[in-house]
N, C-alpha and C positions, 0 to 999 in steps of 0.2 A: 565491438558494439553489438548489442542485441537487436533483433528485429522487432517490429511493432507487434507481430503475433506472439513472439516470445515474451514481450513485456506484458501483454494482455493476459497470457497464461500465468505468469508469475504473480500478477496482481490478483487474479481469480483464486489461485492456489493460496496466496497469503491470507486473503479474506476468509476462505474456507477454513484454513488452519486456525486463524484467530477465533472464528466462530466456534470451532470444536473445543478449543482451549477454554474459551469463556464459558461454554456450556458445562464442561467438566469442573470448572471452578465454582459452579453454582449460580451462574447468571442465567436463571431460567426465564426471566422476563424478556420476551422477544423485543420489546421496544427499547429497553435498557441496553440489551446486547446490540441492537441495530445502531443505537446512538454511539456506543463505544466503538463499534466497527467503523462507523462513518468518520469519527474523529481520527482513528488510527490510519485509515486509508488516506484522509486528507493530509496528515503529517507525512505519510510515506510518499504521496505524490508531490508534496512540496519539496521534500528532500531530493527527489529525482529531478524536479524542475531546477532547483538550485544547482545541482551537480552539472546538469546539462548547460546552464548558462555560464557556469564557471569554466567549463571545458571550451565553450564557444568564445569566451573572452581571451583565451590564451593566444599568444602570437602564432600565426600560421594556420589558424582555423577560421 
């Protein structure tokens, strides 16, 4: 398991990386880039949440 601080770091790093990739691909509009990043982070957080609940539903947890 990763700690809360590690998870926060990974999320921050992922957002920064997505932002840099988007900028390099030509997404120069900050509002468009922010919208794309917000959606990607929401998908990422939903997948983490789903994984967490799947783990917690397993017998013995």
